[in-house]
N, C-alpha and C positions, 0 to 999 in steps of 0.2 A: 431475337428471344423475346417473348411476350411479358408484359408487365403484369405481375401477380395483381390483380383488381379483386376485391372483395365483392362477393355476389350479393346483392341487396336489391329491393323492390327501389323503384325511381320515387323519389319525394318531392312534390311541387315546390318551386323556390318560395313561394309564399307561406309554408306550412312552417310553424314554429313549434319549439319544444315546451317543456315545462318553463312555468314561469314568463313566456310570452317571448322568449328569446330565440330569435331565429337561427337555425343550425348553419354550421359552415358549409362551403359548397367546393369540392375537390374537380378540378379538371384532369383529366389522365390523358396523355398524349403519347400512344403507343400504337404499333402496326398490326396488332392482332389481338383485338379485344375479346375473343373467344377464349382465348387462354386464361392462365393465372391460377393462384392457389387459391383455395375455399377460406375466407374469412367470415364470420356470422355477420359482422357489422364494424364499423368504425365509429367510436364515439368521442365527441370533445370532452373538455374538462367538465361540463356540467351534465354529462349524461346523454346529450342530445345526439342522434345519428347524423353523420357527416354525409352531405349529399354527393353522389359521383356522378361526373359525366365523362364520356370517353370520345376520343377523336382518334382517327387513324393516321391524319397528317396534320400539317399545320395550316393548310388551308382550311379544313373543317375545323380545327382548334381556334383560328381567327373569329370564325362564324360563331362558336359556341362560347368564346369569351366575354359574357355579359357581364355586368356591374357586380352582380351578386357572387362571382367566383372570388373565392378567398385565396386560393392556392392552386398552383400549377405543378403537376408530376410528370416530369419527362422522361423517357426511356431515352438514355444516351446511345442505346443500339438504334434507335431511330435513323433512317437513311440519312446520310450527311444533308443537312438543309432543309430535310424534309421534303425533298423531291424537287424538280425542277417548277412545279406549279407555285410552290412556296418561294421562289425565288433564292434559295439555298446556294451555297458554294461547296461542291462535292469535295473541294481540296481541304476543307476546313473541319478538322474533327469536331469542332464546337459550333458548326453553322446552324445546327437545329436550336441550340441553346441560345445564339446570339439573336435568332429571329424570334423567339420566345420573348426575351427580354426586350426586343424592340415592340412587338405588338402587345405586351403586357407590362409596362412600365411601372406599375403601381401594384402589381400582384406578388406575391410571394412566389417563389420558384423553388422546388426541390427536383433532384434529378436522381435517375435509379441506375446503378450499373451493377456490376459483378464486381466480388470480393477482390479478385485477381487484378482488376483494373482500379486499385485504390489511387494511385499516383494521378490518373485522369480525373478522378472524382474530385480530388483535392484542387485539381487545376480549374473544374468546372465552378467551383466556390470563388476561385480568384477570377474568373470571367464574370460572375455576377449572381450565380445561385446562392440562395440562402443556407442549404445544406444538402447533403447527399446520402444516399441510402443505399445498403447493400441488398440485392435482390434475394441472396440466399439467406438472409436475416430477418426479412420483413414479416412481420405480422400486424395484426389490428391495433394492438396497444402501441407497438413503435411508431407506426404509421400515424395514429391520432397525436401522439406527443409530437413527432417531427412537424406535423402541419400545424398544431398550435405554437411551436417555437418559431417556425419559419414566418408565421403571420405576425407574431408579435416583435420579431426580428425586423420585417420589412416596416411595419409601423414605426418602430424606432428610427430605422433608416431615413424614412421620408421625413420625419420630424426634425431629426439632425440635418437633413439636407435644407428643409424649409429656414431653420434657425439660420444656417450660414448663408443662405441667399438673402435673409431679411439683413443681417450684419453687413452684407457686401453691398446692398441697396443702401443702408444707411451712410457706408462710407462714400458711396458714389453721390449719394444726395449732399453729404458735407462739402466734397469737392465742387460739385456744381454750385452750391449755394456760395462759396468764397469767390467764385467766378462771377456769378449773377448778382450777388448783392455785396457790392464791396463798401469800405468803409470811404466816406466822402473825403476829398482834399479840400479842406475849407480854411486852413490856417491863416490867420490874418483879416480874416472876412468877419463882418458883424452880423452875418446871416445866421438865423437857427434853422438847424436841418432835422427832419423826422421822417421815416419811412416805415411802412408795413408790407410784409408778403406774406399771402396765403394760398398754398396749393389748392388747385381744384380737386373735387372729390374722386376718391378711387384712383388716386396716384400716387406712389410712394415717391418719386422722383419729383423734381421740380419740373416746370414747365418751360416756354420759351420768353416767359417775361424777364425783363431786366432794366437796370436803371444805374446812373452813376452821376456824380457831380464832383467837379475840379474847379478850384481858383487858378487862373494863369498869373504870370509874373506882372501884368499890367494891372492886377487888381480886379479883372472881369471874372465874375462866376458863371460857370457853364454848367447847365444841369440837362440831363436826358431821360427818357422812360421809352421804353419799347417792348414789341411784342412779337415774336416769331409764330406764324401760323402753324398750328399743330401742337402734339404734346408728345413728349418722350426724351429719352437722352439724345437724339440727333438734334432736335429742335433747341433743347437747352444748352447742348454744345455749340451751336450756332450763335444762340444769344449772348455765350462768354465770349465768343470770338468777335462780336459786333461791338460789345462793349469795350473789350480790351480796345479794339480798334479805333472805336470813339475817343477814347481816353487819351491814345497816342496822338491821334489827329488833331485834337482839341489842343494838347500840350504843345504841339508842333506849330500851332497859329492858325488851323483851318476854322472856318467858320461857316454858318449858312449853307448855300447852296453847294458852294465847293466840298464841303464836309460831307454832306450827304451824297453826292455823286461819286465821291471815292468809296464811302461806305456801300454803294449800291455795287460797285465793282468788288468789293470784299464779299459781298452776300452772293453775288453771281458766281465767283469763284468757288466759295466752300459750301454752298447749300446742296444737300444730297440729291435733290431733284430739282428741274426748272419750274415745278409748281409752288415752290415754296417763296414766301415772300415775307417781307416784316414791316410794321408799321413804326413809326418813330415821332417822338416830339421833342425838339431841342429849344432850349431858352438860353440866352445869353443876356445877363444882367449886367449892367455897366457899373464901374467902380464906385459911383455915389449911389448906387441902390434904387434910383428914382425911374430908371428906365430900362428895357429890355426888348431885345430881338427875339422873335418867335418864329419856327419854322414847323411845319406839320407836314409830315408824310404818310398821309392816310390814317392819321392817328387823331383821337378825339382831343378837343381843345382844352387847355388847362382853366382851372376855376380860380379866380382871384377875389379876395374879401378884404374890405377896407373898413375901418372903424366908422360907425354910424350908417354903413350902406350895406344893403345885402349882397352876399356872395353873388358874383355872375359868371359866365364862361367868357373868355377872352375871344375876340373876334377869329373867326377861322374861314372867312372867305379867300379864296384863290389858294387854298392849300395845294400842295403837290400829292401824286400817288404814291402808294406804299412802295418801299424799295423792293425791287425786282420785277415789277410789275411792266414798266414800260422802258424801253431803252431811250437814253438820252434824255430822260426825263429832266425837269426844273423843279426848285422847291423854293417859291419867292420868301423872302425874309420879311416880315411884318415888324415894324417899331411899334411898340406898346408902352403908354404911360403908366408907371406902377405908382408913384406918389411916394409920400415919406416912409407911412406905416401901413404894411401889408401881408398878407400870406397868399402864396401860389401854390396850388395843389396840381400835380401831375399826377395822372392814374393810367391804368389800362382799361380795356372793355370789358374785364371780367367784374368789374364793380358796377357797371351799369347794365348789364345784359342778364342779370338776376330777375327771376320772376318776381311778381307781386301776388302773394297768396295762390289759390289753387289754378287760377285763370292762365292764359297765355301772355297777359301783359307784363311787359319788361319794367324794370324801374327806370331806364333812359336816363338821359342828360338830365331832362327837366326833373325828374323825381330825385335824382342826384343833388341837384341844387336845392331842392327843397328841403332835402334831409340835412345837408350841411348847414344851411341857414338855422333850421331847429336847434343843432347843436351848437351852433356859434350863440344862438340867444340864450343858451343854457350855461354859457360861459366856458364851454370847452375851446381847448386850443392845443397845437403840437399833437405830442403821441396821444395824449386822451381822445382828441378830435378824430385822429385817424383809427384808432381802436373801436371807437363808438361806431364810425360809419361803416367800418367793415362788417362789425357785429350786427349791425341793424340790417344791413343788405343780405346778411346771411339769413336772419330771421325772417325777413319778407320773403326770402326764397322758400322759407320752409325747411331749411337744411342746409349743406355744405353746397357751396357755389360750384357749378360745373366747371368755368373756367378759372384759370389762375388770376388771382388779384394781386396788383402791385401799386403801393401809392406813395409818393413824395411830396412833402411839404417843406416850403422854404419859406421862412418869415422874416420880417424886418421890422423894427420898431424905431422910429426917429425919436431923438432927444436925448 
């Protein structure tokens, strides 16, 4: 049976009603557009005429379903699934409706059926339609009111979905943060610890940057910072796994090349694909605080500052490759003299890859060293030094940094 469709002239999509407000557009899907009862016009709440489009099947409906369509009116008497061309399932009495909901997930959907089929109409709402209408009771006033209601209900549903999605993302972000950004285990150490993390722009979830610091029973303080290539929950989860594995292996007594080789095995087993790799910097500081061992796996070298001297990068020659790039790789451990009073800054490349101004020039390691020296000359240290550095890198970039930024600062004062 054909859907009763009001007879009215076509209205261009760009035409607006009084006050400059564009009228609503209704897409009618029914198998006999020549039929229907006569209704002079359908008006929205402001008296604007509602534009009509007609489709004989779901294939044609998909073509006519442009962004300016606000609502879809589907005849439940349409052949199940809208025909083989639409990929419908003839055994499913709501095949056509399911197909419409699939191709129009952000559109309000009304269904039309006979009054004798009220139970099926109610089931259509449970399947996903906003409302149902009975064919024998349909008139212009009822249809216009139903369209307005369906459109507003769909908007409310989408807003509720976005709110729920936002809450889930916030919860996931908190879980990842607890794994990626742990509390340091430094009880009994005279070292001061500070850290900053800032996600890159356009990402609600944390990325793959991670860090950790622990003190082993012999008094050695071990610190590391790492970065899994890519962004998203898979990379963040892998970063959590690597951090936890690093902490467990460190507390078990592994250090240097043995530790990194084992971490590479963990990465190779846990990564979602073979293209994923991770950079890592590890530092083990002797119990007296005056010496440290340094291992770099494709990661930027730490920066050290001492009283009366400009900050500089620690030596990074003969560093090893990133984890996951080369099988049976080696990571030489370099001995570094720290002195009595010092600050050691570990960071991910998000801090140095931001742009400077409007050009393509990057801040780079040299620019970062200059920036840190300026802040040190201004008397900044600890949390204040990290916050000022990340803020300035963002300002130089002209906005939020593209990549995630993690920075760790360990400091010691002799005396």
